[in-house]
C-alpha positions in Angstrom: 51.3 33.7 36.8 51.2 31.8 40.0 49.0 28.8 40.9 47.3 29.4 45.0 47.9 33.3 43.8 44.2 32.7 42.5 42.4 31.6 45.3 42.5 35.4 46.4 43.2 38.3 48.5 39.9 38.2 50.6 40.7 34.3 52.3 43.5 36.0 54.5 41.0 38.6 55.7 39.9 35.7 57.5 42.8 34.7 59.7 41.9 36.4 63.1 38.4 34.5 63.1 38.4 31.5 65.5 35.3 29.6 64.7 33.3 28.7 62.3 30.3 30.1 63.6 31.8 33.7 62.5 32.5 33.1 59.1 29.0 33.4 57.6 28.5 36.1 54.5 26.5 39.2 54.5 23.0 38.9 53.6 22.6 41.9 51.5 23.0 41.1 47.4 26.3 41.3 45.8 26.2 43.4 42.8 26.4 41.8 39.5 30.1 40.7 38.0 29.8 41.9 34.7 28.4 45.3 35.6 31.2 45.6 38.6 33.5 44.2 35.8 32.8 47.2 33.3 32.8 49.8 36.2 36.8 49.0 36.8 37.6 49.0 33.2 35.8 52.3 33.0 37.7 53.6 36.3 41.0 52.5 35.2 42.6 55.8 33.8 41.5 57.5 37.2 42.9 54.6 39.4 45.9 54.3 37.6 47.6 57.8 37.9 49.9 57.1 40.5 51.0 53.4 38.9 54.3 54.0 37.4 54.8 52.0 34.2 56.3 53.3 30.6 55.5 52.3 27.1 56.7 51.2 24.2 56.5 54.6 22.0 56.7 52.8 18.6 52.9 51.7 19.7 50.5 53.7 17.1 47.2 53.3 18.7 45.5 56.0 20.1 46.2 56.5 24.4 42.5 55.5 25.0 42.8 52.2 22.9 46.3 51.5 24.8 44.8 52.1 28.5 41.6 49.8 27.5 44.1 47.0 26.5 46.0 47.6 29.8 43.0 47.7 31.8 41.7 44.6 30.3 44.7 42.9 31.4 44.8 44.2 34.6 41.3 42.4 35.7 42.2 39.4 33.2 41.0 36.3 35.4 42.0 33.9 32.7 38.2 32.0 32.7 39.2 30.7 36.0 37.4 28.2 37.7 38.4 29.2 41.8 36.3 32.8 43.6 35.8 34.0 46.7 32.4 35.5 46.7 32.4 39.8 47.8 30.0 38.8 50.2 32.6 37.2 52.0 35.2 39.9 51.3 33.2 42.7 52.8 32.0 40.7 56.2 35.8 39.8 57.0 36.3 43.5 56.9 33.8 44.7 59.1 34.7 42.0 61.7 38.4 42.9 61.2 36.4 46.7 62.5 38.9 48.7 60.1 40.0 48.5 56.6 43.5 49.9 58.1 44.0 46.1 60.1 42.7 44.2 56.7 45.5 46.4 54.6 48.0 45.6 57.1 47.5 41.8 56.6 47.6 42.0 53.2 50.7 44.4 52.4 52.7 43.0 55.8 51.5 39.4 55.7 50.6 38.6 52.0 52.9 40.7 50.9 50.4 42.4 48.1 50.9 45.7 46.8 48.2 47.9 47.9 46.0 49.8 45.4 44.7 52.7 47.7 43.6 54.9 44.6 41.4 51.6 43.8 38.6 51.1 46.4 36.9 48.7 44.2 40.2 46.0 44.5 42.4 47.3 47.1 45.3 45.4 45.6 47.1 44.8 42.9 46.3 41.2 41.0 42.5 41.4 41.8 40.0 40.0 38.7 36.7 40.2 39.5 34.3 37.0 37.7 32.9 38.3 34.8 29.9 36.4 33.8 27.1 38.4 33.6 23.7 37.5 36.0 26.1 36.3 39.1 27.4 37.6 42.1 30.4 39.7 41.9 33.2 37.1 42.9 36.8 37.3 43.1 40.5 35.7 41.9 44.0 36.5 41.3 46.1 37.3 38.5 49.5 38.2 36.9 49.5 41.4 38.7 50.0 39.8 42.2 53.4 38.3 40.9 54.6 41.0 38.4 54.0 44.1 40.7 56.1 45.8 43.0 56.1 48.7 46.1 59.6 50.4 45.9 59.5 53.3 48.3 56.3 53.5 48.1 55.1 53.8 44.5 53.7 51.0 42.4 55.8 49.4 39.7 53.6 47.4 37.2 55.5 44.9 35.9 58.1 44.8 38.2 59.0 41.6 39.6 56.7 41.1 43.3 59.9 40.9 46.0 57.3 40.4 49.3 54.6 38.3 48.1 54.3 34.9 50.0 52.6 32.4 48.7 53.4 30.1 51.6 50.7 32.1 53.4 48.4 33.0 51.1 48.1 29.6 50.3 47.3 28.8 53.4 44.5 31.3 54.3 43.0 30.3 51.2 42.7 26.6 53.0 41.4 28.6 56.5 38.8 29.9 54.9 37.4 27.8 52.8 37.5 24.8 55.4 35.5 27.4 57.3 33.0 27.9 54.5 32.8 24.0 54.1 32.3 23.5 58.2 28.4 26.3 57.7 27.5 25.0 54.0 25.3 22.8 55.0 23.9 25.8 57.2 24.0 28.5 55.0 23.4 26.9 51.3 23.1 28.9 48.7 25.4 30.2 45.3 27.4 32.0 47.1 28.4 29.2 49.8 28.8 27.0 47.0 30.9 29.4 45.1 33.5 29.3 47.6 32.8 24.6 48.6 34.6 24.5 45.2 37.3 27.1 46.0 37.8 24.6 49.0 38.0 21.5 46.8 40.2 22.4 44.6 43.0 23.5 47.4 42.9 20.2 48.9 43.2 18.2 45.7 46.3 20.8 44.2 48.0 21.3 47.1 51.9 19.8 47.3 54.5 20.7 49.8 56.8 21.8 46.5 53.8 24.8 45.5 55.1 26.4 49.0 58.5 28.6 48.6 61.2 28.1 51.0 61.5 32.0 51.2 59.0 35.1 50.9 59.2 36.8 47.8 60.0 33.9 45.6 58.1 31.8 43.4 57.5 27.9 42.5 56.2 28.1 39.2 58.1 25.5 37.4 57.6 22.9 40.1 53.9 24.0 40.5 53.7 23.4 36.4 55.3 19.5 36.6 53.1 19.1 39.4 49.9 20.0 37.9 51.2 17.8 34.3 51.9 14.8 36.5 48.5 14.6 38.0 46.9 14.9 34.4 49.4 12.4 33.4 48.9 9.9 36.2 45.2 10.1 36.8 45.1 12.8 39.4 48.2 11.0 41.6 50.9 13.7 42.9 54.1 12.9 42.3 57.0 12.3 44.7 58.6 15.8 45.9 61.8 14.2 45.3 61.2 13.7 41.8 60.0 17.5 40.9 62.7 19.0 43.1 63.2 22.6 44.6 64.1 25.6 42.7 62.7 28.9 43.9 63.1 31.6 42.1 62.0 35.8 41.8 59.5 36.6 39.6 60.6 38.3 36.2 60.0 42.2 35.3 57.0 41.6 32.5 59.0 44.3 30.3 62.3 41.4 28.9 59.7 39.5 27.5 60.8 42.6 24.9 64.1 41.4 24.1 63.7 37.6 24.8 60.8 37.6 21.7 63.7 37.4 18.9 64.7 34.2 20.7 61.5 32.7 21.6 63.2 31.3 24.6 61.3 32.1 28.0 62.0 31.9 31.8 65.0 32.4 33.8 66.6 29.1 32.2 65.0 29.3 28.6 63.8 25.8 28.4 60.4 26.4 27.1 60.9 27.8 23.3 57.6 28.7 21.3 56.1 32.3 20.0 54.7 33.2 23.1 55.8 32.5 27.2 52.5 30.0 27.0 53.7 27.9 29.8 52.4 30.3 32.4 49.7 28.6 31.1 49.7 26.0 32.7 49.4 27.3 36.2 45.8 27.5 35.7 45.8 23.7 35.9 46.5 24.3 39.8 42.9 26.0 39.3 41.3 22.3 38.2 40.8 23.4 34.4 41.3 20.9 32.1 43.6 20.6 29.1 41.0 21.0 26.6 39.8 24.8 28.5 43.7 25.0 28.7 44.0 25.5 25.1 40.7 26.8 24.0 40.4 29.9 26.3 43.5 30.4 28.8 46.1 30.3 25.6 44.4 32.3 23.1 44.1 35.1 26.5 47.7 34.8 27.1 48.4 35.3 23.6 46.3 38.2 23.3 47.9 39.7 26.7 51.1 39.2 25.4 50.3 41.1 21.4 48.3 43.9 23.3 50.1 44.7 26.3 53.0 42.8 27.5 55.3 43.3 24.0 54.9 47.0 24.9 55.7 47.0 28.4 59.1 49.1 29.2 61.1 49.2 31.9 60.4 52.5 34.7 63.6 54.9 34.1 65.8 55.2 37.3 63.9 58.0 39.5 66.3 59.9 40.8 69.8 62.0 40.0 71.8 60.1 37.5 76.1 61.0 37.6 76.6 61.5 33.8 80.2 61.5 33.9 80.3 58.0 36.1 77.6 56.6 33.5 79.9 57.3 30.5 83.1 55.8 32.1 80.8 52.7 33.1 79.4 52.1 29.8 82.9 52.3 28.4 83.5 49.6 31.0 80.3 47.5 30.2 80.9 47.7 26.3 84.9 46.7 26.7 86.8 43.6 25.9 88.3 43.7 29.3 84.8 43.1 31.6 82.6 42.2 28.9 79.2 42.7 30.5 77.7 43.4 26.8 79.3 40.2 25.0 76.6 38.5 27.2 73.7 40.8 28.3 73.7 43.1 25.0 74.0 46.2 24.1 71.0 49.4 24.9 69.8 52.4 23.8 69.4 54.3 26.9 65.2 54.3 26.1 64.2 50.7 27.3 65.6 48.9 24.5 68.2 45.8 23.8 69.8 44.3 21.5 70.1 41.3 23.5 72.6 38.3 23.0 69.5 35.9 23.7 72.7 33.6 25.6 72.2 31.2 28.2 75.2 30.0 29.7 76.6 28.3 33.0 78.3 30.9 35.3 78.2 29.1 38.5 75.4 30.2 40.1 73.1 27.9 42.2 71.9 24.6 39.7 68.8 23.9 41.8 66.5 25.2 39.1 67.9 24.5 35.6 67.6 20.7 37.6 63.6 21.0 38.0 63.4 20.4 34.0 63.8 16.7 34.2 62.5 13.6 32.1 59.6 13.2 34.1 58.7 16.9 33.6 59.4 16.8 29.8 57.2 13.6 29.3 54.6 15.2 31.5 55.1 18.3 29.3 54.5 16.2 26.2 51.2 14.7 27.0 49.9 18.4 27.2 48.0 20.3 24.7 51.3 22.5 25.6 53.4 20.4 23.0 51.4 22.0 20.3 52.4 25.2 20.9 55.6 25.1 22.6 58.6 22.5 23.3 60.1 22.4 26.6 63.9 20.6 27.2 66.7 21.1 29.3 69.1 24.2 29.6 73.0 24.2 29.9 72.9 27.4 31.8 70.5 30.4 33.0 69.8 33.7 30.8 72.4 36.5 30.4 69.3 38.2 31.7 68.4 41.5 29.6 69.4 44.6 32.1 66.3 46.9 31.2 65.0 48.2 33.8 67.9 46.3 36.2 67.8 49.0 38.5 64.4 47.6 39.7 64.9 44.1 39.2 66.7 43.5 42.6 67.6 41.3 44.5 69.4 39.4 41.9 70.6 36.7 40.2 67.7 33.9 39.3 66.7 33.0 42.7 67.3 36.7 44.4 69.9 35.6 46.5 71.9 38.6 46.3 70.2 42.1 47.4 72.1 44.7 45.4 74.2 45.0 42.3 76.6 46.6 44.4 77.2 42.9 45.9 76.6 41.2 42.6 79.9 43.2 41.0 81.8 42.9 43.9 84.2 39.7 45.6 81.4 36.5 45.9 82.4 36.3 49.6 81.3 39.9 50.6 77.9 38.8 49.8 75.2 38.7 52.1 74.1 35.4 53.2 71.2 37.0 54.7 69.1 39.4 54.2 65.2 40.8 54.7 63.1 40.1 52.5 60.6 42.3 53.7 63.4 45.1 52.9 63.1 44.8 49.2 60.1 47.7 50.1 62.9 50.1 50.4 65.6 51.3 47.9 69.2 51.5 48.3 70.4 54.4 45.8 74.1 53.8 46.6 74.2 50.3 46.4 71.2 50.4 44.3 69.5 47.7 45.2 66.9 46.7 48.2 68.0 47.6 51.6 69.5 44.9 53.9 66.9 45.5 56.6 64.0 46.9 56.9 64.3 50.5 58.0 60.7 50.8 59.7 61.8 47.7 61.9 63.5 47.9 65.5 66.3 46.1 65.0 69.8 45.7 66.9 73.1 46.0 65.3 74.5 42.4 64.7 77.1 40.6 63.0 75.8 37.9 59.8 76.5 35.3 62.4 74.3 36.6 64.7 71.7 37.4 62.2 71.9 33.9 61.0 71.7 32.5 64.5 68.2 34.6 64.8 66.7 35.1 61.6 68.3 31.8 59.7 64.9 29.6 60.2 62.4 32.6 59.5 61.2 32.5 55.5 60.9 36.1 55.8 64.5 36.4 55.5 66.5 35.1 52.3 69.2 32.6 53.7 71.3 31.7 51.1 72.4 28.3 52.7 68.8 27.2 52.0 68.4 24.6 49.0 68.4 26.6 45.4 69.2 29.6 47.4 73.2 29.6 46.8 74.0 33.3 46.6 77.7 32.3 44.3 78.2 32.8 40.6 78.5 35.1 38.4 81.8 35.9 39.9 83.6 39.1 37.5 85.4 40.7 40.8 88.6 39.6 38.6 87.6 41.8 35.6 86.0 44.7 37.5 89.2 45.1 39.8 88.6 48.7 41.5 86.2 50.1 43.6 86.0 53.4 41.2 85.0 50.5 38.1 82.2 48.8 40.2 81.1 52.4 41.2 80.9 53.6 36.9 79.2 50.8 36.1 76.3 50.6 38.5 75.9 54.4 37.7 75.6 53.1 34.0 73.2 50.7 34.8 70.8 52.7 36.2 70.7 54.7 32.8 69.2 51.0 31.3 
């Protein structure tokens, strides 16, 4: 879950508009929000038929009950304070001239995952206002960050790979500024709703909210900022005292492995029964600490009990060489290479006996350093201190490898595009690769393509690519702050190309 994501998909649809006068809501009344929500829940079994997810077979609830729980999670709004009215979405789609233009903006500029089977909510992560007797409005929720498109298929629970929070935030500021300029002439409930979103944007913006690279999250620095504001009378903290540690969004199916250890996120700095640091993201929507404790935290706990703990990784969708995988399993569990001693052992059914180990293997330390004295002090002043503990960690998690084939790019900051590069010499890891190419799967090296095959690009060496794209946030550059791709160096143990490829074949089975 993430700060500016809640400001809505609709905001980006206004980017082509040049003047405030062009931004006016349609005159027809919007549907009742509670009715719209019930319709979405009722249609979920139909709308989700092409969505890939895997459920724990040990969940004894009837299929209809599981689907209802999943639908409620998909459309959960966490009692948001920031909404964009449906009428504003409608008029902007009309002004753009076609739904295909809007979809291109949503997919390619914002990096959201389209949901073409769902005409009411055309991207994953849209949630309607559940209040009765109010016009339909929308916000964004967890699925904006925990949904991925891989080779044209939508995988529920996978970490987002192309989402651009910076553009989303800028688009939200654009549309709400236009709303502010026209509100006096078009006063009404819907304008007031959009004006409220604008005020929240202005009050809760900080430079550390904006990741340096598309497809990376700034959830932890955003939590620091929001908790600091409430502990210091609304004053924003010095960016230098917050730090910078952009990370990739993790898959939700990893939660099942972490439950016995109660250590959450890539560094395990938050401990508790549930991963409730996620609730602090709602503070960026101007939620109060009282509302956080009374409403948001219980909703996240319910989502975890009803859905998240039952999610398992999607199966590898292509052929696997069984003999090579068997050789790779022996290597994985051997003392020579020692993968299992950190990452645990696997049953091949999406489950793992995880070690819960958090250690320093030489990867970029910026994300670890975010949990500093100031952050911990601000946390202690929050209601989350009653349900968990925040403390610095000495290393990142030896992450569960369930569904590792779909958890690219690799390492906590997404700095290594494929398993082939992760298991090979550190010196051979690409310093630059396209983030947009993460929609395309490399079956041989297992991970994302280095370049978007749909884009026309000239053949060039890495030095030339760095010159051309090194400052482009649509490309991951390992030279940026917090983006180093070193560490986790086990080539001296793996030693041969055959061993590397056998390990990769086994990892496809997890």
